[in-house]
Each structure stands twice: as structure tokens, then as C-alpha cells.
KEDREN-633494 format. One record per residue (C-alpha): residue in one letter; residue number from 1; x, y, z. Coordinates in Angstrom, 2 decimals. Layout:
residues N
+-----+-----+---------+---------+---------+
! res !   n !    east !   north !      up !
+-----+-----+---------+---------+---------+
!   A ! NUM !       X !       Y !       Z !
...
+-----+-----+---------+---------+---------+
//
This chain:
residues 135
+-----+-----+---------+---------+---------+
! res !   n !    east !   north !      up !
+-----+-----+---------+---------+---------+
!   X !   1 !   30.95 ! -118.10 !  -63.49 !
!   X !   2 !   34.36 ! -118.42 !  -65.10 !
!   X !   3 !   36.53 ! -115.47 !  -66.17 !
!   X !   4 !   39.74 ! -116.05 !  -68.10 !
!   X !   5 !   42.12 ! -113.09 !  -68.10 !
!   X !   6 !   45.71 ! -111.95 !  -68.25 !
!   X !   7 !   47.38 ! -109.86 !  -65.60 !
!   X !   8 !   47.09 ! -106.80 !  -67.87 !
!   X !   9 !   43.29 ! -107.18 !  -67.62 !
!   X !  10 !   43.24 ! -107.30 !  -63.83 !
!   X !  11 !   41.59 ! -103.88 !  -63.56 !
!   X !  12 !   38.63 ! -105.10 !  -65.65 !
!   X !  13 !   38.23 ! -108.22 !  -63.51 !
!   X !  14 !   38.26 ! -106.18 !  -60.29 !
!   X !  15 !   35.67 ! -103.80 !  -61.74 !
!   X !  16 !   33.43 ! -106.73 !  -62.68 !
!   X !  17 !   33.62 ! -108.08 !  -59.13 !
!   X !  18 !   32.68 ! -104.71 !  -57.63 !
!   X !  19 !   29.83 ! -104.40 !  -60.14 !
!   X !  20 !   28.47 ! -107.87 !  -59.38 !
!   X !  21 !   28.91 ! -107.65 !  -55.59 !
!   X !  22 !   28.64 ! -103.94 !  -54.67 !
!   X !  23 !   27.42 ! -104.63 !  -51.12 !
!   X !  24 !   29.57 ! -107.66 !  -50.28 !
!   X !  25 !   31.12 ! -107.55 !  -46.83 !
!   X !  26 !   33.51 ! -110.51 !  -47.14 !
!   X !  27 !   35.37 ! -111.67 !  -50.25 !
!   X !  28 !   37.10 ! -115.06 !  -49.83 !
!   X !  29 !   40.06 ! -115.82 !  -52.10 !
!   X !  30 !   41.14 ! -119.41 !  -52.78 !
!   X !  31 !   44.15 ! -120.50 !  -54.83 !
!   X !  32 !   47.71 ! -121.73 !  -54.76 !
!   X !  33 !   50.63 ! -119.68 !  -53.49 !
!   X !  34 !   51.62 ! -117.07 !  -56.05 !
!   X !  35 !   48.49 ! -117.33 !  -58.18 !
!   X !  36 !   47.61 ! -113.66 !  -57.63 !
!   X !  37 !   45.21 ! -113.44 !  -54.70 !
!   X !  38 !   46.98 ! -110.43 !  -53.18 !
!   X !  39 !   47.44 ! -108.88 !  -56.62 !
!   X !  40 !   43.70 ! -108.99 !  -57.31 !
!   X !  41 !   42.91 ! -107.67 !  -53.83 !
!   X !  42 !   45.41 ! -104.85 !  -54.37 !
!   X !  43 !   43.58 ! -103.86 !  -57.57 !
!   X !  44 !   40.16 ! -104.06 !  -55.91 !
!   X !  45 !   41.41 ! -101.76 !  -53.15 !
!   X !  46 !   42.97 !  -99.37 !  -55.68 !
!   X !  47 !   39.57 !  -99.05 !  -57.35 !
!   X !  48 !   38.13 !  -97.97 !  -54.00 !
!   X !  49 !   40.71 !  -95.22 !  -53.58 !
!   X !  50 !   43.43 !  -97.00 !  -51.61 !
!   X !  51 !   46.63 !  -95.65 !  -53.10 !
!   X !  52 !   49.13 !  -96.82 !  -50.50 !
!   X !  53 !   51.21 !  -99.99 !  -50.71 !
!   X !  54 !   49.16 ! -103.14 !  -50.19 !
!   X !  55 !   51.48 ! -105.97 !  -49.15 !
!   X !  56 !   50.29 ! -109.48 !  -48.42 !
!   X !  57 !   49.55 ! -109.61 !  -44.67 !
!   X !  58 !   51.15 ! -113.03 !  -44.21 !
!   X !  59 !   52.89 ! -112.22 !  -40.93 !
!   X !  60 !   50.66 ! -109.42 !  -39.69 !
!   X !  61 !   47.52 ! -111.57 !  -40.32 !
!   X !  62 !   45.53 ! -108.46 !  -41.25 !
!   X !  63 !   46.20 ! -105.06 !  -42.81 !
!   X !  64 !   43.61 ! -102.29 !  -42.58 !
!   X !  65 !   43.24 !  -99.50 !  -45.13 !
!   X !  66 !   41.24 !  -96.29 !  -44.76 !
!   X !  67 !   39.68 !  -97.77 !  -41.58 !
!   X !  68 !   37.12 !  -99.73 !  -43.61 !
!   X !  69 !   38.98 ! -102.25 !  -45.76 !
!   X !  70 !   40.60 ! -105.28 !  -44.11 !
!   X !  71 !   42.95 ! -107.68 !  -45.91 !
!   X !  72 !   43.36 ! -110.96 !  -44.00 !
!   X !  73 !   45.83 ! -113.79 !  -44.60 !
!   X !  74 !   44.70 ! -116.78 !  -42.53 !
!   X !  75 !   47.34 ! -119.23 !  -43.75 !
!   X !  76 !   48.83 ! -119.57 !  -40.25 !
!   X !  77 !   45.52 ! -119.62 !  -38.31 !
!   X !  78 !   44.51 ! -123.20 !  -37.54 !
!   X !  79 !   40.78 ! -122.85 !  -36.77 !
!   X !  80 !   37.89 ! -120.49 !  -36.13 !
!   X !  81 !   38.51 ! -120.45 !  -32.35 !
!   X !  82 !   42.05 ! -119.18 !  -32.88 !
!   X !  83 !   40.69 ! -116.58 !  -35.31 !
!   X !  84 !   38.30 ! -115.33 !  -32.61 !
!   X !  85 !   40.91 ! -115.47 !  -29.81 !
!   X !  86 !   43.07 ! -113.14 !  -31.93 !
!   X !  87 !   40.03 ! -110.78 !  -32.07 !
!   X !  88 !   40.08 ! -110.92 !  -35.86 !
!   X !  89 !   36.33 ! -111.62 !  -35.92 !
!   X !  90 !   35.74 ! -108.08 !  -34.63 !
!   X !  91 !   37.28 ! -106.62 !  -37.79 !
!   X !  92 !   35.64 ! -108.99 !  -40.25 !
!   X !  93 !   32.34 ! -107.10 !  -40.58 !
!   X !  94 !   33.57 ! -103.62 !  -39.67 !
!   X !  95 !   33.85 ! -102.71 !  -43.32 !
!   X !  96 !   34.74 ! -104.77 !  -46.37 !
!   X !  97 !   37.08 ! -107.72 !  -45.84 !
!   X !  98 !   39.28 ! -109.61 !  -48.26 !
!   X !  99 !   40.33 ! -113.01 !  -46.91 !
!   X ! 100 !   43.11 ! -115.20 !  -48.26 !
!   X ! 101 !   43.10 ! -118.83 !  -47.09 !
!   X ! 102 !   39.49 ! -118.55 !  -45.82 !
!   X ! 103 !   38.80 ! -122.24 !  -45.25 !
!   X ! 104 !   38.51 ! -121.90 !  -41.46 !
!   X ! 105 !   35.65 ! -119.40 !  -41.88 !
!   X ! 106 !   33.50 ! -121.44 !  -44.26 !
!   X ! 107 !   31.10 ! -122.79 !  -41.62 !
!   X ! 108 !   30.78 ! -119.44 !  -39.86 !
!   X ! 109 !   30.82 ! -116.58 !  -42.36 !
!   X ! 110 !   28.77 ! -115.66 !  -45.43 !
!   X ! 111 !   31.39 ! -114.93 !  -48.11 !
!   X ! 112 !   31.67 ! -114.25 !  -51.83 !
!   X ! 113 !   33.91 ! -117.17 !  -52.82 !
!   X ! 114 !   36.48 ! -116.54 !  -55.54 !
!   X ! 115 !   38.91 ! -119.20 !  -56.75 !
!   X ! 116 !   41.97 ! -118.29 !  -58.81 !
!   X ! 117 !   43.97 ! -120.73 !  -60.91 !
!   X ! 118 !   46.88 ! -120.49 !  -63.28 !
!   X ! 119 !   45.94 ! -120.33 !  -66.95 !
!   X ! 120 !   47.68 ! -121.93 !  -69.90 !
!   X ! 121 !   49.91 ! -118.95 !  -70.69 !
!   X ! 122 !   52.47 ! -117.49 !  -68.27 !
!   X ! 123 !   50.47 ! -114.43 !  -67.23 !
!   X ! 124 !   47.02 ! -115.99 !  -67.74 !
!   X ! 125 !   44.68 ! -116.67 !  -64.85 !
!   X ! 126 !   41.25 ! -118.21 !  -64.47 !
!   X ! 127 !   38.81 ! -116.88 !  -61.89 !
!   X ! 128 !   35.83 ! -118.91 !  -60.73 !
!   X ! 129 !   32.94 ! -117.52 !  -58.75 !
!   X ! 130 !   31.80 ! -120.48 !  -56.68 !
!   X ! 131 !   28.28 ! -121.77 !  -57.23 !
!   X ! 132 !   27.16 ! -121.19 !  -53.65 !
!   X ! 133 !   27.59 ! -117.39 !  -53.82 !
!   X ! 134 !   24.32 ! -115.74 !  -52.85 !
!   X ! 135 !   24.25 ! -113.15 !  -55.66 !
+-----+-----+---------+---------+---------+
//
């Protein structure tokens, strides 16, 4: 599935993702630096009632909101063993997780895979739901 959108339509895209995957436990976000992974996650969290600031967890590795939403940034984690040694695996299924740079989890975790790319226009984006999603 391909969705083309502008940043002003981000709320509609987030709503479509929640509608299509209401019971998803792990959303995996792929895309270049600055493409809008954290921005889309921020909007998805806002739609679930998180009204606090939602920064990218680049240095913290994970930010937790309302004790049930976890936003991971695995850019600096080298493999699944390191992920587990940091006890991040314990949080992964303890609510709904949003994972940026999820490649190290691919062989271990069932995830809704979302790829973001830059569109033709400055604020345009293209979202792809990967073919191997279970829903």
C-alpha cells in the first residue's frame, strides 16, 4: 500500500494507520534521517491522547508515554543481543511500541513495517506499508 501525503495531512495518515492496525503491538519505521519518522510517531501518539512533548529518543534509546506507549530509536544499537542486554526487549511488548531504525529486530519481532520517503515537493512524503505485514 502506498500513501502520498503532505505534512499538513499527517493527522489523516496517522488515523489511517490506527484504523488499519488497531491491535498492532510494534510499528517499525524505516526511512532516511529527517524524513519524518518521529513526526509521524508524534502524531500517532497525539491521537492516542499523549499531549506532552515527544522528542526523538536518539540518545535515550527509548521514551515511554502514559506507561503504555514506547518510542524506540535503535540507530546506535548494533544487534539484537545488545538490544536485549539493555533490557529493551522487556518494554517492547508491554504496550504499543514505535521503533525507528528497526533492522536489528527483523528476525525476532513481528512488526507492522512502514517505510517513509521524500516526495517530489518539499513537504511531500510517500508512505509504504511493506508487503509482508500480516494485516
